[in-house]
C-alpha positions in Angstrom: 26.7 150.8 94.5 24.4 149.8 92.6 22.0 146.9 94.0 20.6 144.2 92.6 17.5 144.0 92.4 15.1 140.8 91.3 11.9 139.5 91.4 12.4 137.5 94.6 13.8 140.9 96.7 10.4 142.9 94.7 7.8 140.1 96.1 9.4 140.0 99.7 9.0 144.0 99.5 5.6 143.4 98.8 5.0 140.8 101.1 6.3 142.7 103.8 3.9 146.0 102.7 0.8 143.7 102.4 1.5 142.3 105.7 1.5 146.1 107.1 -1.0 147.0 105.4 -3.6 144.3 106.9 -2.6 145.0 110.2 -5.9 145.3 112.0 -7.4 148.7 112.1 -4.9 150.2 109.6 -5.5 150.8 106.4 -8.9 151.0 104.8 -8.9 152.4 101.8 -9.0 155.7 100.1 -5.6 157.7 99.5 -3.0 156.2 101.3 -0.1 158.1 103.2 3.6 156.7 103.4 6.7 157.5 105.0 9.9 156.2 103.5 13.2 157.0 105.6 16.5 157.1 104.6 19.7 156.6 106.9 22.0 159.5 105.6 24.9 156.7 105.9 24.2 155.2 103.1 26.1 156.0 100.2 24.4 158.2 97.3 24.8 155.8 94.5 23.2 152.5 97.0 20.1 154.7 98.6 19.1 155.6 94.6 19.6 152.3 93.6 17.0 151.0 96.5 14.6 154.2 96.4 13.6 153.7 92.7 13.6 149.9 93.0 10.9 150.0 95.9 9.2 153.1 94.0 8.7 151.5 90.5 8.2 148.2 92.9 5.2 149.6 94.8 3.9 151.2 91.5 3.7 147.7 90.2 2.3 145.9 93.2 -1.2 147.3 94.0 -3.2 150.0 92.3 -2.8 151.5 96.3 0.0 153.1 95.0 -1.3 154.8 92.2 -1.7 158.2 94.2 -0.1 157.8 97.3 1.1 160.9 99.6 5.0 160.1 100.2 6.8 161.8 103.2 10.4 161.3 102.8 12.5 161.6 105.8 16.0 162.3 105.5 17.8 160.9 109.1 21.0 162.7 109.0 21.8 162.1 113.0 20.1 161.5 115.7 19.5 165.7 116.4 18.9 166.1 112.5 15.8 164.7 110.7 14.4 166.5 108.0 10.6 165.7 105.9 10.0 166.8 102.3 6.8 165.3 100.6 7.3 164.0 97.3 5.0 162.3 94.7 6.2 158.1 94.8 7.5 158.5 91.2 10.1 161.1 91.7 12.0 158.2 94.2 12.6 157.0 90.2 14.3 160.4 89.1 18.0 160.7 89.2 17.8 164.3 90.1 15.9 163.2 93.9 19.2 161.3 94.5 22.1 164.7 93.4 24.8 164.9 95.2 24.3 168.7 96.5 21.1 167.7 98.7 22.6 164.2 100.0 25.4 164.6 102.6 26.3 161.3 104.4 25.3 161.2 107.6 26.8 160.0 111.0 26.0 156.0 111.2 26.0 155.8 114.8 22.3 156.7 114.7 19.5 154.9 117.1 15.9 154.3 116.0 14.7 155.3 119.6 15.5 158.8 118.7 14.0 158.3 114.9 10.7 156.7 116.5 9.9 159.2 118.7 10.1 161.7 115.9 8.0 159.5 113.4 5.4 159.3 116.4 5.2 162.7 116.5 5.1 163.9 112.9 4.4 160.8 110.6 1.7 158.8 112.9 -1.0 159.1 110.4 1.4 157.0 107.8 -0.1 153.5 107.1 3.5 152.0 106.1 6.6 153.5 107.1 9.7 152.0 105.4 13.4 152.3 106.9 16.2 152.1 104.2 19.0 151.7 106.8 22.5 150.5 106.1 24.4 148.1 107.6 26.1 150.0 110.6 22.7 151.2 111.8 22.2 150.4 115.9 18.9 148.8 116.9 19.6 149.7 120.4 22.2 149.8 122.6 21.0 149.8 126.1 18.4 149.3 128.4 17.5 152.9 128.3 17.1 152.7 124.7 15.3 149.9 124.7 12.6 151.4 126.8 12.6 154.7 124.5 12.0 152.7 121.5 9.0 150.4 123.2 7.2 153.7 124.5 7.6 155.3 121.0 6.4 152.2 119.1 3.1 151.9 120.8 0.8 151.4 120.5 0.3 151.4 116.5 3.5 152.3 115.0 5.5 149.5 115.9 2.8 147.7 113.6 3.8 150.2 110.4 7.4 149.9 110.0 8.9 147.6 107.9 12.8 147.9 107.7 15.0 147.6 104.3 18.7 146.7 105.6 22.0 146.9 103.0 23.9 144.5 104.6 27.0 142.8 103.0 26.1 143.8 99.5 22.4 142.4 100.1 19.0 143.5 100.9 17.3 142.4 103.8 13.7 142.8 104.5 13.0 142.6 107.8 9.4 143.3 109.4 8.8 142.5 113.0 6.1 144.1 115.4 8.2 145.9 117.9 
């Protein structure tokens, strides 16, 4: 589904990213490294629309995003997580969201598994944006909460912002875990 993107959503994205960048000790200048995680439970058109709007919004927002190293993480399932490094502007191209490359995954994934992966392979990223759908599970039980808290400490929880697609609307969520 094509996402309606307006100035208010652009402003909320910019505020969330600025809040992440201004966490003490996070970003002090130079080339920015960031990670964008796509939940493969999202359909191709929705993910493409959100991804394009995020890339264009960040480029317009600040000079910092003119030269950024972007890691795109494809979150198929808890066991299948892959990564690719692309220029930020490639997210604006339809060729990035081709059907052959976008196989929809399971909806029941756990944030704790993703956080453990990000801590191992993307700890250098200063901004981590998670694009997920409405079937996304934050935590299920006490064990999951403990795993999530351990994975997000000491710094990963301060760098992550969530962009959730729920009930035909985009919700921006930033919270320190």
